[in-house]
C-alpha positions as a printed NumPy array, in Angstrom:
array([[ 36.463, -21.549,  16.025],
       [ 32.531, -22.49 ,  15.955],
       [ 31.897, -19.254,  18.028],
       [ 34.13 , -17.369,  15.307],
       [ 31.665, -18.855,  12.523],
       [ 29.098, -18.08 ,  14.455],
       [ 30.057, -14.254,  14.548],
       [ 30.837, -14.296,  11.02 ],
       [ 27.603, -15.267,  10.064],
       [ 25.829, -12.979,  12.414],
       [ 27.66 , -10.189,  10.459],
       [ 27.122, -11.028,   7.278],
       [ 23.254, -11.313,   8.315],
       [ 23.32 ,  -7.942,   9.548],
       [ 24.94 ,  -6.64 ,   6.939],
       [ 22.451,  -7.975,   4.249],
       [ 19.677,  -7.028,   6.027],
       [ 20.727,  -3.428,   6.271],
       [ 21.599,  -3.729,   2.519],
       [ 18.113,  -5.013,   1.552],
       [ 16.173,  -2.639,   3.192],
       [ 18.183,   0.456,   2.34 ],
       [ 17.651,  -0.705,  -1.311],
       [ 13.977,  -1.582,  -0.939],
       [ 13.478,   2.164,   0.296],
       [ 15.608,   3.146,  -3.04 ],
       [ 13.309,   1.43 ,  -5.061],
       [ 10.254,   3.244,  -3.211],
       [ 12.31 ,   6.698,  -4.034],
       [ 12.592,   5.942,  -7.804],
       [  8.946,   4.646,  -8.396],
       [  7.128,   6.636,  -5.746],
       [  3.129,   5.852,  -5.578],
       [  1.177,   7.248,  -8.868],
       [ -1.839,   7.738,  -7.486],
       [ -4.103,   8.139,  -4.355],
       [ -4.911,   6.143,  -1.1  ],
       [ -7.905,   5.463,   0.303],
       [ -8.444,   3.887,   3.545],
       [-11.038,   1.212,   3.944],
       [-12.353,  -0.801,   7.102],
       [ -9.976,  -3.677,   5.895],
       [ -6.519,  -1.756,   4.706],
       [ -5.281,   1.157,   3.185],
       [ -5.477,   1.028,  -0.76 ],
       [ -3.371,   2.243,  -3.505],
       [ -5.331,   3.104,  -6.389],
       [ -4.706,   5.245, -10.075],
       [ -7.306,   7.04 , -12.06 ],
       [ -7.688,   7.373, -15.486],
       [-10.913,   9.714, -16.62 ],
       [-12.018,  10.398, -20.356],
       [-12.537,  13.86 , -21.812],
       [-16.58 ,  13.478, -21.671],
       [-19.192,  11.862, -19.253],
       [-17.535,   8.218, -18.904],
       [-19.771,   5.395, -20.279],
       [-18.62 ,   2.949, -17.057],
       [-16.238,   2.305, -14.886],
       [-13.28 ,  -0.366, -15.857],
       [-11.15 ,  -2.043, -12.788],
       [ -7.826,  -3.28 , -13.36 ],
       [ -6.368,  -5.469, -11.419],
       [ -2.912,  -7.378, -11.66 ],
       [ -1.672, -10.898, -10.732],
       [  1.008, -11.894,  -8.749],
       [  4.804, -10.227,  -8.682],
       [  2.836,  -6.715,  -9.936],
       [  1.518,  -3.57 ,  -8.736],
       [ -1.142,  -1.618, -10.801],
       [  1.103,  -0.171, -13.416],
       [  1.258,  -3.796, -15.037],
       [ -2.278,  -3.258, -15.894],
       [ -2.194,   0.666, -15.947],
       [  0.241,   1.336, -18.796],
       [ -1.018,  -1.126, -21.574],
       [ -4.929,  -0.074, -20.764],
       [ -5.51 ,   2.748, -18.842],
       [ -4.828,   5.382, -21.425],
       [ -6.585,   3.598, -24.293],
       [ -9.528,   2.768, -22.324],
       [ -9.692,   6.095, -21.045],
       [ -9.265,   7.603, -24.931],
       [-12.58 ,   4.839, -25.528],
       [-14.902,   6.889, -22.698],
       [-14.443,   4.992, -19.908],
       [-13.103,   6.019, -16.114],
       [-10.548,   3.462, -15.01 ],
       [ -8.853,   2.781, -11.941],
       [ -6.121,   0.684, -11.274],
       [ -5.461,  -0.716,  -7.93 ],
       [ -2.404,  -2.514,  -6.201],
       [ -4.166,  -5.464,  -4.727],
       [ -3.507,  -5.912,  -0.372],
       [ -0.117,  -6.326,   0.104],
       [  1.239,  -5.12 ,  -3.078],
       [  2.634,  -2.174,  -4.507],
       [  1.554,   0.794,  -2.056],
       [ -1.561,  -1.086,  -0.572],
       [ -1.414,  -2.451,   3.112],
       [ -1.292,  -6.119,   3.568],
       [ -4.945,  -7.232,   5.058],
       [ -4.925,  -8.057,   8.637],
       [ -6.819, -11.019,   8.482],
       [ -7.43 , -13.834,   5.579],
       [ -4.215, -11.769,   3.726],
       [ -4.109, -14.065,   0.882],
       [ -7.584, -14.562,  -0.065],
       [ -8.974, -13.62 ,  -3.024],
       [-12.675, -13.478,  -1.468],
       [-10.699, -11.241,   1.079],
       [ -9.051,  -9.002,  -1.498],
       [-11.955,  -8.683,  -3.7  ],
       [-13.978,  -6.947,  -0.5  ],
       [-11.223,  -5.025,   0.504],
       [-10.883,  -3.57 ,  -3.18 ],
       [-14.837,  -2.893,  -3.672],
       [-14.501,  -0.781,   0.094],
       [-11.629,   0.987,  -1.694],
       [-13.401,   2.063,  -5.139],
       [-16.355,   2.704,  -3.123],
       [-14.62 ,   4.936,  -1.213],
       [-13.276,   6.843,  -4.405],
       [-17.211,   7.172,  -5.652],
       [-17.331,   3.843,  -7.42 ],
       [-21.102,   2.54 ,  -7.349],
       [-20.818,  -0.005, -10.226],
       [-17.99 ,  -1.297, -12.57 ],
       [-16.619,  -4.048, -15.214],
       [-13.666,  -5.976, -13.334],
       [-10.849,  -7.022, -15.32 ],
       [ -8.467,  -9.414, -13.639],
       [ -4.833, -10.816, -14.714],
       [ -3.358, -13.85 , -13.874],
       [ -3.57 , -14.248,  -9.709],
       [ -6.417, -11.982,  -9.869],
       [ -8.871, -13.837, -12.257],
       [ -9.164, -15.56 ,  -8.785],
       [-10.214, -12.056,  -7.706],
       [-12.303, -10.729, -10.401],
       [-14.381, -14.218, -10.054],
       [-14.856, -13.516,  -6.291],
       [-16.12 , -10.061,  -7.618],
       [-18.396, -12.071,  -9.934],
       [-19.59 , -14.52 ,  -7.125],
       [-19.736, -12.4  ,  -4.111],
       [-20.153,  -8.917,  -5.072],
       [-22.737,  -9.404,  -8.108],
       [-24.557,  -6.084,  -7.394],
       [-21.499,  -3.93 ,  -7.73 ],
       [-19.966,  -6.194, -10.33 ],
       [-21.349,  -5.435, -14.149],
       [-19.583,  -7.845, -15.651],
       [-15.985,  -9.985, -15.525],
       [-13.042,  -9.755, -18.233],
       [-10.27 , -12.861, -17.355],
       [ -6.954, -12.067, -18.789],
       [ -4.704, -15.461, -18.879],
       [ -6.718, -15.692, -15.575],
       [ -6.254, -18.787, -12.26 ],
       [ -9.391, -19.649, -11.426],
       [ -9.204, -23.839, -10.049],
       [ -6.954, -25.472,  -8.424],
       [ -3.822, -27.205, -10.376],
       [ -2.39 , -30.478, -10.21 ],
       [  1.212, -29.313,  -9.524],
       [  2.538, -27.181,  -6.418],
       [  4.304, -23.653,  -6.342],
       [  8.37 , -22.827,  -6.853],
       [ 10.451, -23.557,  -3.956],
       [ 11.312, -19.504,  -2.898],
       [  7.829, -19.186,  -2.548],
       [  7.221, -22.222,  -0.017],
       [ 10.096, -20.776,   1.302],
       [  9.186, -17.264,   1.702],
       [  5.757, -17.557,   3.006],
       [  7.164, -19.215,   6.138],
       [  6.445, -17.645,   9.764],
       [ 10.389, -17.321,  10.76 ],
       [ 12.648, -18.634,   8.103],
       [ 10.688, -16.757,   5.17 ],
       [ 10.871, -13.498,   7.381],
       [ 14.537, -14.179,   7.51 ],
       [ 15.147, -15.099,   3.893],
       [ 13.244, -11.872,   2.171],
       [ 15.254,  -9.748,   4.415],
       [ 18.586, -11.23 ,   3.677],
       [ 19.267, -13.33 ,   0.479],
       [ 15.701, -12.511,  -1.437],
       [ 17.279,  -9.022,  -3.265],
       [ 21.001, -10.137,  -4.504],
       [ 19.543, -13.14 ,  -5.893],
       [ 16.326, -11.157,  -6.837],
       [ 18.041,  -8.602,  -8.341],
       [ 20.631, -11.174, -10.49 ],
       [ 17.707, -13.164, -11.83 ],
       [ 15.504, -10.238, -12.369],
       [ 15.844, -10.118, -16.404],
       [ 15.341, -14.064, -16.797],
       [ 12.384, -13.912, -14.408],
       [ 10.628, -11.237, -16.574],
       [ 11.586, -13.11 , -19.76 ],
       [  9.728, -16.401, -18.393],
       [  6.374, -14.212, -17.85 ],
       [  6.422, -12.775, -21.232],
       [  7.4  , -15.608, -23.222],
       [  7.716, -16.491, -26.083],
       [  7.226, -12.549, -26.546],
       [ 10.14 , -10.447, -25.629],
       [  9.636,  -8.519, -22.514],
       [  8.644,  -5.274, -23.452],
       [ 11.094,  -2.415, -23.977],
       [ 10.958,  -0.22 , -21.008],
       [  8.507,  -2.373, -18.984],
       [ 10.701,  -2.583, -15.653],
       [ 10.937,   1.133, -16.025],
       [  7.084,   1.818, -16.643],
       [  6.274,  -0.567, -13.841],
       [  8.425,  -0.305, -11.257],
       [  8.79 ,  -4.282, -11.199],
       [ 11.644,  -3.958,  -8.913],
       [  8.852,  -2.835,  -6.648],
       [  8.244,  -6.244,  -5.904],
       [ 11.592,  -7.319,  -4.959],
       [ 10.956,  -5.323,  -1.603],
       [ 11.15 ,  -8.071,   1.218],
       [  7.364,  -7.385,   2.864],
       [  6.025,  -7.164,  -0.684],
       [  8.097, -10.49 ,  -1.919],
       [  6.378, -12.072,   1.329],
       [  3.448, -11.046,   0.49 ],
       [  3.344, -12.106,  -2.794],
       [  4.489, -15.422,  -1.888],
       [  2.142, -16.07 ,   1.122],
       [ -0.437, -15.135,  -2.216],
       [  0.817, -17.714,  -4.363],
       [  1.367, -20.62 ,  -1.837],
       [ -2.016, -20.323,  -0.473],
       [ -4.215, -20.028,  -3.823],
       [ -4.704, -23.556,  -4.509],
       [ -6.197, -23.921,  -1.38 ],
       [ -8.356, -20.632,  -1.654],
       [ -9.548, -22.139,  -5.44 ],
       [-10.493, -25.283,  -3.823],
       [-13.724, -23.792,  -1.745],
       [-14.215, -21.173,  -4.325],
       [-13.852, -22.713,  -8.002],
       [-16.912, -24.973,  -7.124],
       [-19.177, -22.031,  -7.279],
       [-18.283, -20.933, -10.647],
       [-21.122, -22.124, -12.225],
       [-22.516, -19.456, -10.206],
       [-21.516, -16.582, -11.756],
       [-24.804, -15.186, -13.829],
       [-23.013, -12.078, -15.107],
       [-21.035, -11.308, -18.494],
       [-17.984, -12.909, -18.549],
       [-15.074, -12.759, -21.486],
       [-11.742, -14.761, -21.445],
       [ -8.468, -13.823, -23.347],
       [ -5.784, -15.926, -23.335],
       [ -2.853, -16.97 , -25.204],
       [ -2.637, -20.494, -26.671],
       [  1.487, -20.441, -25.803],
       [  1.042, -19.591, -21.732],
       [  3.753, -21.704, -19.966],
       [  3.009, -19.831, -16.546],
       [ -0.619, -21.1  , -16.224],
       [ -2.661, -23.934, -17.654],
       [ -5.192, -22.211, -20.079],
       [ -6.974, -25.784, -20.562],
       [ -8.012, -25.674, -16.608],
       [ -8.317, -22.104, -16.043],
       [ -9.682, -20.758, -19.217],
       [-11.443, -23.04 , -20.785],
       [-12.828, -24.43 , -17.028],
       [-14.25 , -21.013, -17.535],
       [-15.671, -21.194, -20.591],
       [-17.384, -24.509, -20.058],
       [-18.638, -23.634, -16.569],
       [-20.154, -20.079, -16.713],
       [-23.401, -19.755, -18.952],
       [-22.754, -17.777, -21.978],
       [-18.996, -16.967, -21.126],
       [-17.012, -16.271, -24.179],
       [-13.14 , -17.597, -24.931],
       [-10.663, -16.042, -27.172],
       [ -7.168, -17.793, -27.842],
       [ -4.377, -15.083, -29.113],
       [ -2.288, -17.477, -31.295],
       [  1.518, -17.326, -30.286],
       [  0.657, -15.076, -26.87 ],
       [  2.221, -16.048, -23.742],
       [  0.978, -15.302, -19.96 ],
       [  0.569, -11.376, -20.773],
       [ -2.063, -10.664, -23.377],
       [ -2.293,  -7.216, -22.294],
       [  1.341,  -6.439, -23.155],
       [  1.35 ,  -8.826, -26.39 ],
       [ -1.903,  -7.766, -27.882],
       [ -3.322,  -4.371, -25.857],
       [ -5.419,  -3.313, -28.31 ],
       [ -7.249,  -7.231, -28.582],
       [ -7.604,  -6.663, -25.261],
       [ -9.127,  -3.063, -25.433],
       [-11.655,  -4.783, -28.147],
       [-12.544,  -7.548, -25.507],
       [-13.163,  -5.177, -22.709],
       [-15.391,  -2.928, -25.007],
       [-17.526,  -5.841, -26.534],
       [-18.202,  -6.875, -23.052],
       [-19.326,  -3.408, -21.971],
       [-21.029,  -3.372, -25.251],
       [-22.543,  -6.693, -24.408],
       [-23.823,  -5.449, -20.94 ],
       [-25.048,  -2.186, -22.414],
       [-27.284,  -4.013, -24.958],
       [-28.717,  -6.229, -21.793],
       [-29.5  ,  -3.041, -20.036],
       [-27.202,  -3.661, -17.378],
       [-25.139,  -0.495, -17.139],
       [-25.804,   1.846, -14.534],
       [-24.281,   5.304, -14.887],
       [-21.171,   5.753, -12.698],
       [-21.356,   7.982,  -9.62 ],
       [-22.014,  11.697, -10.244],
       [-25.185,  13.949, -11.943],
       [-23.454,  14.412, -14.646],
       [-22.86 ,  10.593, -15.721],
       [-25.146,   9.53 , -18.947],
       [-27.739,   6.804, -18.614],
       [-26.479,   4.25 , -21.21 ],
       [-30.227,   2.197, -20.56 ],
       [-33.029,   3.361, -22.697]])
């Protein structure tokens, strides 16, 4: 009897493994890479680019948060920023979208920032304004701390930047475990994830509704591929520990910083992260959008563009913007 149960369980797990693998590959066929992959000493990175009609004023780098990919940032912001005269890069963070996972310190925001800088430099970027949403707020602040010569300024959208008191959801802890996590993400994750997919998106955008066509525009189901979900779980589960080391350095940031968040964010603690950065970074600006949740770039894309453009103006007026790489780039410093 016990043997029959074990054999049946093994057969079920094998079937789930095969189905999950095939389903994940079907997601990739439906939502293939939209940009180019560049090799760095750390990992291969997937970058998507938008160029303005004329010479670019500066380069904007868009970095997505947890459970996402570059399209979450590029879809609402990329074309709008290019229309304002900026060259725009959106990057899949290491282990997300179509970027490879780092071999060492994979969940570290500082290590991810280092790899992203290497990928951007391989694409010809010399300096940039870095925009980070949610989890990538930690990456953007790592840029400001560790790559100040590359980073002209930082825009933080509903960021995570400081350690927080509560834990993370159980499935992130489970998925990040060495053995059980591997088995969970390759068997039970996809059926459970697909069943709860709509409600999970609703929670991210609340109190706004999920934007019409969001899942199709961003290939959101790519985050349910087992190896991607596992990477995301490691990022989320490990982040607080990384921020315990990084956050005390935030007052050292000496670059222009703008923070844009919603006053109805139920995903991250605005008081701890957004207000914390505003208090600790000299000259940082903070604006709260009334009635907006965790995704200001979707709820208020024009306001988000305005914030980015205003920061670029501050940098220009301070004579900190350098021309982007290339002989045709105009100088904005007189």
